[in-house]
C-alpha positions in Angstrom: 1.6 -46.8 -1.8 0.8 -46.2 2.2 2.0 -48.3 4.7 -0.6 -50.6 6.7 -0.6 -51.8 10.5 -3.3 -54.3 10.6 -4.7 -57.3 12.8 -4.5 -60.8 11.9 -7.6 -61.9 9.9 -8.3 -58.3 8.1 -8.3 -58.1 4.5 -5.5 -56.0 3.1 -5.1 -54.2 -0.1 -2.4 -52.1 -1.6 -3.2 -49.7 -4.2 -0.6 -47.9 -6.8 -1.7 -45.2 -9.4 0.2 -46.1 -12.6 0.6 -43.5 -15.4 2.9 -43.8 -18.4 2.7 -45.0 -22.5 1.3 -48.5 -23.3 2.2 -51.1 -23.3 3.0 -51.5 -19.3 3.9 -54.6 -17.2 3.3 -54.6 -13.7 4.7 -56.8 -11.0 4.7 -57.4 -6.8 7.3 -58.2 -4.5 7.8 -59.2 -1.2 10.8 -58.0 0.6 12.4 -58.1 -2.7 10.9 -61.3 -4.0 8.4 -61.6 -7.1 4.7 -62.5 -6.1 2.8 -65.2 -7.9 -1.1 -64.6 -8.8 -3.3 -67.2 -6.9 -3.3 -68.8 -3.4 -2.6 -65.7 -0.5 -2.6 -63.2 -3.4 -5.2 -61.4 -5.8 -3.3 -59.1 -8.2 -5.3 -56.6 -10.6 -5.2 -54.1 -13.1 -7.4 -51.8 -14.3 -7.8 -48.3 -15.2 -4.1 -47.3 -14.6 -4.8 -48.6 -11.0 -2.5 -51.9 -9.8 -3.8 -53.4 -6.7 -2.5 -56.5 -4.4 -5.4 -58.1 -2.0 -5.1 -60.7 0.7 -8.1 -62.0 1.4 -7.1 -63.3 5.1 -4.0 -61.5 6.6 -1.6 -63.9 8.5 1.6 -62.9 10.5 3.7 -64.5 7.6 2.5 -62.0 5.3 3.9 -59.1 7.1 7.1 -57.4 5.1 8.0 -54.7 2.5 5.8 -55.1 -0.5 6.9 -52.9 -4.0 4.8 -52.6 -7.0 7.2 -52.0 -9.9 6.0 -50.8 -13.3 7.8 -51.3 -16.4 7.4 -50.1 -20.4 9.7 -49.6 -23.2 11.0 -46.6 -22.0 11.9 -47.1 -18.7 10.3 -48.3 -14.6 9.4 -47.0 -11.9 8.3 -48.3 -8.4 6.7 -47.5 -4.9 6.7 -49.4 -1.6 4.9 -49.9 1.5 5.1 -51.9 4.8 2.7 -54.3 5.9 2.6 -54.9 9.7 0.2 -57.5 11.1 -0.4 -58.0 15.3 -1.9 -60.7 16.4 -5.8 -60.1 17.5 -5.7 -59.4 21.4 -9.4 -61.1 21.6 -7.7 -64.6 20.5 -6.7 -66.9 18.0 -10.4 -68.4 17.6 -11.9 -64.9 17.0 -12.0 -65.7 13.0 -15.3 -64.4 11.8 -16.3 -61.5 10.4 -18.5 -60.4 13.7 -14.9 -59.9 15.4 -14.3 -56.8 13.9 -15.8 -53.5 14.5 -16.2 -51.1 12.2 -13.2 -49.0 12.9 -10.9 -51.9 11.2 -13.2 -52.9 8.5 -11.6 -54.0 5.1 -13.8 -51.2 3.5 -11.5 -48.6 5.5 -8.8 -49.0 7.4 -7.1 -51.8 5.3 -7.6 -50.1 1.9 -4.8 -47.9 1.2 -4.2 -44.7 -0.8 -1.6 -44.1 -3.4 0.9 -41.4 -2.4 2.6 -41.1 -6.4 0.6 -40.1 -9.1 2.4 -41.8 -11.7 6.1 -43.4 -12.0 9.3 -41.6 -13.0 10.9 -42.2 -16.0 14.8 -41.6 -17.1 15.7 -39.0 -19.9 15.7 -40.8 -23.6 16.9 -38.4 -26.8 13.6 -39.6 -29.3 15.6 -36.9 -31.6 19.2 -36.5 -31.7 22.0 -34.6 -32.7 22.7 -34.5 -36.4 26.2 -34.3 -38.1 27.2 -31.1 -40.0 29.3 -28.9 -41.9 30.0 -25.3 -42.3 32.7 -23.0 -43.0 35.0 -21.2 -41.1 33.3 -18.1 -39.8 29.8 -19.6 -39.8 27.7 -20.3 -36.9 26.2 -23.5 -35.9 23.3 -24.4 -34.3 22.6 -27.8 -32.5 19.3 -29.1 -31.1 17.7 -32.2 -30.1 14.7 -33.5 -28.2 14.3 -35.6 -25.0 11.4 -37.6 -23.0 11.3 -38.2 -19.2 10.6 -37.1 -16.0 11.8 -33.7 -14.6 13.6 -31.8 -13.4 16.2 -33.0 -16.2 20.0 -31.7 -15.7 21.4 -31.2 -19.6 25.1 -30.6 -20.0 27.3 -30.4 -23.2 30.8 -31.7 -24.2 33.0 -31.8 -27.2 35.6 -34.6 -27.6 34.4 -35.4 -23.4 35.3 -32.1 -22.4 32.6 -30.0 -20.9 31.4 -26.6 -22.5 30.2 -24.0 -20.6 27.9 -21.2 -21.4 29.3 -18.0 -22.5 31.6 -16.1 -24.6 31.4 -18.1 -28.1 28.5 -20.8 -26.8 24.8 -20.2 -25.5 23.2 -22.7 -24.6 19.4 -23.2 -23.6 16.6 -25.9 -23.1 12.8 -24.9 -23.9 10.1 -27.6 -23.8 12.6 -30.6 -23.4 14.6 -29.0 -26.9 18.5 -28.6 -25.6 20.0 -26.4 -27.8 24.0 -25.3 -28.2 24.6 -22.3 -30.4 28.6 -21.8 -31.8 28.2 -18.2 -32.7 31.4 -18.0 -35.1 33.2 -21.0 -35.9 37.3 -21.5 -36.3 39.0 -24.8 -37.4 39.3 -25.8 -33.9 35.6 -26.1 -33.5 35.8 -29.6 -35.5 35.2 -32.4 -33.5 32.3 -34.6 -31.7 29.4 -32.9 -29.8 28.0 -34.7 -26.9 24.7 -33.4 -25.5 24.2 -35.4 -21.7 20.7 -35.6 -20.0 20.3 -36.7 -16.8 17.5 -37.4 -13.8 17.1 -39.2 -10.4 16.2 -42.6 -12.4 19.0 -42.5 -15.2 20.4 -40.5 -17.8 20.8 -40.8 -21.8 23.2 -39.0 -24.3 23.7 -38.2 -28.0 26.4 -37.2 -30.4 27.3 -35.7 -33.9 30.5 -35.0 -35.7 30.9 -31.4 -36.7 33.3 -30.5 -39.4 34.6 -26.6 -39.6 36.5 -26.3 -42.8 38.7 -23.6 -43.9 37.7 -21.9 -47.3 40.6 -20.4 -49.3 39.9 -18.1 -52.6 42.3 -17.4 -55.2 42.9 -16.6 -58.6 43.8 -18.7 -61.6 47.4 -19.6 -61.7 48.4 -19.1 -58.5 50.2 -21.1 -55.9 47.1 -22.4 -53.6 48.8 -23.8 -50.4 46.8 -25.7 -47.7 48.0 -26.7 -44.3 47.1 -29.0 -41.2 48.9 -29.3 -38.3 49.2 -33.2 -36.5 49.1 -34.4 -33.4 49.5 -38.0 -31.9 52.1 -40.8 -31.1 54.0 -41.9 -34.0 54.0 -43.2 -36.4 51.5 -40.9 -38.2 50.3 -41.7 -41.7 48.9 -38.4 -43.4 47.0 -38.0 -46.8 45.0 -35.7 -48.5 41.9 -36.4 -51.1 39.7 -34.5 -53.4 36.2 -36.4 -53.8 37.4 -39.7 -52.3 40.6 -39.9 -54.7 43.8 -39.4 -52.6 46.3 -36.6 -53.9 49.8 -37.6 -54.7 53.2 -35.5 -55.3 52.9 -34.7 -58.8 53.4 -31.9 -61.9 50.1 -30.5 -60.4 50.6 -31.5 -56.7 53.1 -31.2 -54.2 52.4 -33.0 -50.7 54.8 -33.1 -47.8 54.6 -34.1 -44.3 57.5 -32.3 -41.7 57.2 -31.3 -38.1 53.7 -32.5 -37.7 52.7 -30.0 -40.5 51.3 -31.5 -43.8 51.1 -29.5 -46.5 49.1 -29.6 -49.8 50.1 -27.2 -52.4 48.3 -26.7 -56.2 51.3 -25.3 -58.2 49.5 -23.2 -61.0 45.4 -23.0 -59.9 43.3 -23.5 -62.0 39.1 -22.8 -61.8 38.5 -26.8 -61.8 40.7 -27.1 -58.9 37.8 -25.5 -57.1 36.3 -27.9 -54.4 36.8 -29.7 -51.1 39.9 -30.7 -50.2 40.7 -33.0 -47.1 43.6 -34.3 -44.8 43.4 -37.4 -42.9 45.5 -38.6 -40.0 45.7 -41.9 -38.8 48.0 -43.8 -36.3 47.4 -46.8 -34.3 44.6 -44.9 -32.1 42.6 -44.0 -34.8 41.9 -41.2 -37.7 41.1 -37.5 -37.4 40.3 -35.1 -40.7 40.0 -31.4 -41.6 38.6 -30.2 -44.6 39.8 -27.2 -46.7 37.1 -25.8 -49.3 39.1 -23.7 -52.2 37.5 -21.3 -55.0 39.8 -20.3 -57.2 38.4 -17.4 -59.8 39.1 -16.8 -63.4 41.9 -14.7 -64.4 41.2 -11.3 -66.4 42.8 -11.0 -69.4 45.1 -8.0 -69.9 45.7 -7.4 -66.1 48.5 -5.8 -65.2 51.3 -8.0 -63.1 52.5 -6.3 -59.9 55.4 -6.3 -57.6 54.0 -8.1 -55.4 52.6 -11.0 -57.6 55.8 -11.1 -59.2 57.7 -11.3 -55.9 54.9 -14.8 -55.1 55.6 -16.1 -58.3 59.4 -15.9 -57.8 59.2 -17.6 -54.3 56.7 -20.4 -55.4 58.7 -21.8 -58.3 
């Protein structure tokens, strides 16, 4: 939208080309104050072109005019100034015969838009999804966004920035941000965020990633699982399997000492295979870690080695 400098008595017309998803709401303002249809002002919106017309410009119409377009995704605006000067031929020159061809409404008073479309902030229309993997697996995180380019994309874990390189690989192709963790360990468990921003706004989405430790052993052996805990005391630590809490018993030994929680299956069975979870909580919140256990059936008649005897003695 182009600023105009005209003489009193001439017609004034501002135009602004608008693009975006319907429905669109277009409003006009002068010096920050909304304008109403009727009286001095005629407002139209047709074929993606918003127009404001003043049939007869007067000094009081001078000011900064703003055209604002809004839809469900965001808003954009353009501005132009209108400067009106007194007619040098006197205040009584009120009819169209006083205008020469160079100042006709059809030429000098018509403004050409200088924006092709409003700009929109980034919006994630497909968000990150939570995932559970086993230690050593890779993770692929992907989402999709809309918005006006250029858009800056960054990643973080538990509100700490992630930089590309090493175990992390990042890309963004066709508005699809992508984060790959090449080889996971237990420390990769946490909440991951994708942040997008441009000159009109910002958005983010997140997901929880759980990396499970995998333990394999033979039936009849002691299986030991550990979870190291940090945080403000007092801390409550509990172990679960299939939603049921595990307590110390003839089958299990549960302990928590020096910020390390330990669950021992005293004499493992094939039926002990499955997923176990350690939950630590205090007044500030809760954190979890998961362990996957696989117990193989023992082979009948297999001789007991010295190492196995030692382990049995120290595990009793």
